[in-house]
BALOBA-1460 file (C-alpha; in Angstrom, 3 decimals):
// residues 190
<rec num="1" residu="m" x="0.019" y="-0.029" z="0.019"/>
<rec num="2" residu="t" x="1.359" y="3.431" z="-0.925"/>
<rec num="3" residu="d" x="1.723" y="6.261" z="1.590"/>
<rec num="4" residu="l" x="-1.196" y="8.052" z="-0.066"/>
<rec num="5" residu="e" x="-3.496" y="5.056" z="0.317"/>
<rec num="6" residu="t" x="-2.435" y="4.794" z="3.993"/>
<rec num="7" residu="i" x="-3.258" y="8.456" z="4.547"/>
<rec num="8" residu="k" x="-6.567" y="8.108" z="2.799"/>
<rec num="9" residu="k" x="-7.621" y="5.254" z="5.154"/>
<rec num="10" residu="k" x="-6.678" y="7.371" z="8.210"/>
<rec num="11" residu="v" x="-8.189" y="10.641" z="7.254"/>
<rec num="12" residu="s" x="-11.582" y="11.558" z="8.720"/>
<rec num="13" residu="t" x="-14.640" y="11.674" z="6.477"/>
<rec num="14" residu="k" x="-16.695" y="13.738" z="8.929"/>
<rec num="15" residu="p" x="-16.990" y="17.535" z="8.365"/>
<rec num="16" residu="a" x="-13.992" y="19.313" z="9.734"/>
<rec num="17" residu="i" x="-16.212" y="22.293" z="10.803"/>
<rec num="18" residu="s" x="-19.839" y="21.678" z="11.725"/>
<rec num="19" residu="g" x="-22.345" y="24.060" z="10.275"/>
<rec num="20" residu="g" x="-22.012" y="26.132" z="7.195"/>
<rec num="21" residu="a" x="-23.793" y="28.530" z="4.864"/>
<rec num="22" residu="n" x="-26.487" y="27.685" z="2.268"/>
<rec num="23" residu="f" x="-24.983" y="30.136" z="-0.249"/>
<rec num="24" residu="e" x="-21.623" y="30.718" z="-1.846"/>
<rec num="25" residu="t" x="-19.410" y="32.433" z="0.725"/>
<rec num="26" residu="h" x="-16.057" y="32.596" z="-1.189"/>
<rec num="27" residu="v" x="-14.839" y="32.821" z="-4.787"/>
<rec num="28" residu="l" x="-11.440" y="31.446" z="-5.985"/>
<rec num="29" residu="s" x="-9.199" y="33.702" z="-7.944"/>
<rec num="30" residu="q" x="-5.713" y="33.384" z="-9.326"/>
<rec num="31" residu="t" x="-3.021" y="35.700" z="-8.085"/>
<rec num="32" residu="r" x="0.509" y="36.392" z="-9.106"/>
<rec num="33" residu="y" x="1.818" y="33.790" z="-6.716"/>
<rec num="34" residu="g" x="-0.958" y="31.224" z="-6.661"/>
<rec num="35" residu="f" x="-4.608" y="31.458" z="-5.564"/>
<rec num="36" residu="k" x="-6.803" y="33.096" z="-3.013"/>
<rec num="37" residu="f" x="-10.431" y="32.857" z="-1.924"/>
<rec num="38" residu="k" x="-12.213" y="36.185" z="-1.711"/>
<rec num="39" residu="p" x="-15.652" y="36.724" z="-0.016"/>
<rec num="40" residu="s" x="-18.454" y="36.524" z="-2.525"/>
<rec num="41" residu="l" x="-20.707" y="39.459" z="-3.172"/>
<rec num="42" residu="g" x="-23.583" y="37.674" z="-1.363"/>
<rec num="43" residu="y" x="-21.462" y="37.135" z="1.708"/>
<rec num="44" residu="a" x="-20.190" y="40.697" z="1.692"/>
<rec num="45" residu="l" x="-23.798" y="41.932" z="1.544"/>
<rec num="46" residu="f" x="-24.897" y="39.535" z="4.346"/>
<rec num="47" residu="t" x="-22.036" y="40.790" z="6.548"/>
<rec num="48" residu="l" x="-22.771" y="44.459" z="5.734"/>
<rec num="49" residu="l" x="-26.371" y="43.855" z="6.674"/>
<rec num="50" residu="f" x="-25.324" y="42.777" z="10.182"/>
<rec num="51" residu="v" x="-23.120" y="45.896" z="10.539"/>
<rec num="52" residu="g" x="-25.870" y="48.122" z="9.138"/>
<rec num="53" residu="v" x="-28.430" y="46.815" z="11.582"/>
<rec num="54" residu="a" x="-25.907" y="47.318" z="14.392"/>
<rec num="55" residu="y" x="-25.383" y="50.997" z="13.513"/>
<rec num="56" residu="a" x="-29.131" y="51.615" z="13.073"/>
<rec num="57" residu="f" x="-29.823" y="50.176" z="16.589"/>
<rec num="58" residu="l" x="-26.993" y="52.041" z="18.209"/>
<rec num="59" residu="y" x="-28.071" y="55.298" z="16.442"/>
<rec num="60" residu="a" x="-31.654" y="54.826" z="17.607"/>
<rec num="61" residu="g" x="-30.514" y="54.150" z="21.192"/>
<rec num="62" residu="i" x="-28.183" y="57.119" z="21.327"/>
<rec num="63" residu="a" x="-30.812" y="59.428" z="19.665"/>
<rec num="64" residu="s" x="-33.398" y="58.269" z="22.225"/>
<rec num="65" residu="y" x="-31.052" y="59.039" z="25.083"/>
<rec num="66" residu="l" x="-30.095" y="62.458" z="23.728"/>
<rec num="67" residu="k" x="-33.755" y="63.369" z="23.268"/>
<rec num="68" residu="t" x="-34.964" y="62.285" z="26.706"/>
<rec num="69" residu="k" x="-31.726" y="62.458" z="28.763"/>
<rec num="70" residu="t" x="-32.947" y="59.293" z="30.566"/>
<rec num="71" residu="f" x="-32.108" y="55.617" z="30.381"/>
<rec num="72" residu="e" x="-35.468" y="54.131" z="29.420"/>
<rec num="73" residu="f" x="-36.179" y="50.452" z="29.017"/>
<rec num="74" residu="l" x="-36.457" y="50.857" z="25.267"/>
<rec num="75" residu="f" x="-33.063" y="52.569" z="25.192"/>
<rec num="76" residu="s" x="-31.571" y="49.564" z="27.031"/>
<rec num="77" residu="i" x="-33.100" y="46.972" z="24.646"/>
<rec num="78" residu="v" x="-32.149" y="48.961" z="21.502"/>
<rec num="79" residu="t" x="-28.576" y="49.472" z="22.760"/>
<rec num="80" residu="v" x="-28.047" y="45.874" z="23.783"/>
<rec num="81" residu="a" x="-29.467" y="44.646" z="20.446"/>
<rec num="82" residu="g" x="-27.267" y="47.099" z="18.599"/>
<rec num="83" residu="a" x="-24.172" y="45.977" z="20.521"/>
<rec num="84" residu="a" x="-24.964" y="42.276" z="19.808"/>
<rec num="85" residu="f" x="-25.318" y="42.980" z="16.107"/>
<rec num="86" residu="f" x="-22.161" y="45.103" z="16.155"/>
<rec num="87" residu="i" x="-20.140" y="42.341" z="17.776"/>
<rec num="88" residu="a" x="-21.553" y="39.656" z="15.412"/>
<rec num="89" residu="g" x="-21.037" y="41.881" z="12.374"/>
<rec num="90" residu="n" x="-17.466" y="42.648" z="13.218"/>
<rec num="91" residu="f" x="-16.721" y="38.907" z="13.971"/>
<rec num="92" residu="l" x="-18.143" y="38.119" z="10.519"/>
<rec num="93" residu="l" x="-16.091" y="40.903" z="8.905"/>
<rec num="94" residu="l" x="-12.833" y="39.747" z="10.562"/>
<rec num="95" residu="s" x="-13.324" y="35.997" z="10.102"/>
<rec num="96" residu="y" x="-14.647" y="35.893" z="6.566"/>
<rec num="97" residu="f" x="-12.740" y="38.811" z="5.095"/>
<rec num="98" residu="s" x="-9.438" y="37.392" z="6.408"/>
<rec num="99" residu="p" x="-7.198" y="36.015" z="3.679"/>
<rec num="100" residu="i" x="-7.373" y="32.416" z="2.430"/>
<rec num="101" residu="v" x="-4.263" y="32.015" z="0.280"/>
<rec num="102" residu="f" x="-2.196" y="29.438" z="-1.553"/>
<rec num="103" residu="n" x="1.088" y="31.296" z="-1.985"/>
<rec num="104" residu="t" x="3.760" y="29.572" z="-4.147"/>
<rec num="105" residu="h" x="6.275" y="32.341" z="-3.486"/>
<rec num="106" residu="s" x="6.357" y="31.598" z="0.232"/>
<rec num="107" residu="n" x="5.359" y="27.953" z="-0.187"/>
<rec num="108" residu="r" x="2.458" y="28.382" z="2.266"/>
<rec num="109" residu="f" x="-1.277" y="27.864" z="2.552"/>
<rec num="110" residu="y" x="-2.676" y="30.205" z="5.231"/>
<rec num="111" residu="r" x="-6.050" y="31.244" z="6.483"/>
<rec num="112" residu="g" x="-6.103" y="34.477" z="8.504"/>
<rec num="113" residu="f" x="-3.737" y="37.340" z="9.036"/>
<rec num="114" residu="n" x="-1.011" y="35.332" z="10.861"/>
<rec num="115" residu="k" x="0.716" y="33.465" z="8.047"/>
<rec num="116" residu="q" x="2.679" y="31.340" z="10.541"/>
<rec num="117" residu="n" x="-0.172" y="30.145" z="12.813"/>
<rec num="118" residu="p" x="0.263" y="26.403" z="12.868"/>
<rec num="119" residu="k" x="-3.483" y="25.750" z="13.230"/>
<rec num="120" residu="k" x="-4.341" y="27.833" z="10.128"/>
<rec num="121" residu="s" x="-1.244" y="27.468" z="7.908"/>
<rec num="122" residu="t" x="1.018" y="24.848" z="6.407"/>
<rec num="123" residu="a" x="3.672" y="24.371" z="3.772"/>
<rec num="124" residu="l" x="2.260" y="23.634" z="0.321"/>
<rec num="125" residu="s" x="4.535" y="20.612" z="0.194"/>
<rec num="126" residu="n" x="2.701" y="19.201" z="3.289"/>
<rec num="127" residu="i" x="-0.594" y="18.941" z="1.371"/>
<rec num="128" residu="v" x="-1.251" y="15.444" z="-0.176"/>
<rec num="129" residu="a" x="-4.914" y="15.844" z="-1.281"/>
<rec num="130" residu="l" x="-7.955" y="17.963" z="-1.476"/>
<rec num="131" residu="q" x="-11.129" y="16.698" z="0.236"/>
<rec num="132" residu="i" x="-14.731" y="17.583" z="-0.488"/>
<rec num="133" residu="i" x="-17.313" y="16.796" z="2.147"/>
<rec num="134" residu="g" x="-21.070" y="17.579" z="2.292"/>
<rec num="135" residu="e" x="-23.351" y="17.769" z="5.243"/>
<rec num="136" residu="t" x="-27.020" y="18.460" z="5.874"/>
<rec num="137" residu="i" x="-27.686" y="21.366" z="8.213"/>
<rec num="138" residu="s" x="-30.947" y="21.584" z="10.039"/>
<rec num="139" residu="g" x="-32.168" y="25.206" z="10.309"/>
<rec num="140" residu="e" x="-35.254" y="27.018" z="11.431"/>
<rec num="141" residu="n" x="-36.660" y="27.051" z="7.946"/>
<rec num="142" residu="g" x="-35.803" y="23.442" z="7.115"/>
<rec num="143" residu="n" x="-32.681" y="21.609" z="6.013"/>
<rec num="144" residu="y" x="-29.998" y="22.704" z="3.599"/>
<rec num="145" residu="k" x="-26.713" y="21.329" z="2.269"/>
<rec num="146" residu="s" x="-23.334" y="22.804" z="3.010"/>
<rec num="147" residu="f" x="-20.031" y="21.621" z="1.446"/>
<rec num="148" residu="e" x="-16.431" y="21.844" z="2.659"/>
<rec num="149" residu="l" x="-13.178" y="21.984" z="0.792"/>
<rec num="150" residu="n" x="-10.415" y="20.697" z="3.072"/>
<rec num="151" residu="l" x="-6.700" y="20.141" z="2.653"/>
<rec num="152" residu="v" x="-5.415" y="16.685" z="3.668"/>
<rec num="153" residu="l" x="-1.962" y="16.843" z="5.115"/>
<rec num="154" residu="k" x="0.865" y="14.242" z="5.301"/>
<rec num="155" residu="d" x="0.002" y="13.284" z="8.889"/>
<rec num="156" residu="a" x="-3.681" y="12.562" z="7.822"/>
<rec num="157" residu="t" x="-4.945" y="15.757" z="9.555"/>
<rec num="158" residu="r" x="-7.147" y="18.230" z="7.684"/>
<rec num="159" residu="m" x="-7.276" y="21.949" z="7.359"/>
<rec num="160" residu="n" x="-10.503" y="23.642" z="6.271"/>
<rec num="161" residu="v" x="-10.264" y="25.995" z="3.247"/>
<rec num="162" residu="v" x="-13.902" y="27.068" z="2.621"/>
<rec num="163" residu="d" x="-17.392" y="25.925" z="3.597"/>
<rec num="164" residu="h" x="-20.424" y="26.975" z="1.654"/>
<rec num="165" residu="g" x="-23.618" y="25.849" z="-0.061"/>
<rec num="166" residu="k" x="-22.637" y="25.566" z="-3.733"/>
<rec num="167" residu="l" x="-21.360" y="22.034" z="-4.502"/>
<rec num="168" residu="k" x="-20.727" y="22.856" z="-8.196"/>
<rec num="169" residu="t" x="-18.443" y="25.727" z="-7.196"/>
<rec num="170" residu="i" x="-16.572" y="23.697" z="-4.634"/>
<rec num="171" residu="i" x="-15.942" y="20.977" z="-7.208"/>
<rec num="172" residu="i" x="-14.732" y="23.512" z="-9.825"/>
<rec num="173" residu="d" x="-12.455" y="25.209" z="-7.247"/>
<rec num="174" residu="a" x="-11.061" y="21.822" z="-6.170"/>
<rec num="175" residu="e" x="-10.393" y="20.857" z="-9.816"/>
<rec num="176" residu="v" x="-8.489" y="24.141" z="-10.449"/>
<rec num="177" residu="l" x="-6.390" y="23.659" z="-7.330"/>
<rec num="178" residu="s" x="-5.894" y="19.963" z="-8.087"/>
<rec num="179" residu="q" x="-4.514" y="20.667" z="-11.602"/>
<rec num="180" residu="y" x="-2.323" y="23.592" z="-10.524"/>
<rec num="181" residu="f" x="-0.784" y="21.770" z="-7.495"/>
<rec num="182" residu="n" x="-1.017" y="18.229" z="-8.880"/>
<rec num="183" residu="l" x="-3.137" y="16.935" z="-5.961"/>
<rec num="184" residu="p" x="-5.836" y="14.275" z="-5.983"/>
<rec num="185" residu="i" x="-9.385" y="15.123" z="-5.004"/>
<rec num="186" residu="w" x="-11.068" y="12.805" z="-2.475"/>
<rec num="187" residu="h" x="-14.849" y="12.994" z="-2.282"/>
<rec num="188" residu="a" x="-15.922" y="11.882" z="1.183"/>
<rec num="189" residu="q" x="-19.178" y="10.005" z="1.733"/>
<rec num="190" residu="s" x="-21.195" y="11.981" z="4.200"/>
């Protein structure tokens, strides 16, 4: 049995990250030194909606206070809701607008702003395969499918690249990366 077959038997076929979106969150684009995933227009609008609601609530709360000069119950509710949307919106901005990069110049894959974080980066030479996994998510309005693109590393661990609801796009992105980096694609049963 080859090393690749041994790794394939060891690697998990469960989603690396539970949950996911039911729409396309990222788009693959080629760069001067490899590839990067950028947030999709739909995800950018979703994130900006959170931030917009946060500012609207905070503005309403502050305007209410300035008008009445008292801390009313409505002021408290509006301000707390605005703060919650503000925190969630900024978390979405930071986490989904952070870089997801395959850089051939530095020989690194990294996710996030710290290119050397061992939990979110690896040498490109450490990647042995690309893995696609689907899962069904139960939501308030029914079930939907979400799909992951993961990197499989030499030690049979995985590193998540993207997670979104467009299987066709995940497959196309995996094929582009597979051809460029000469990596097999493993479709996991899920």
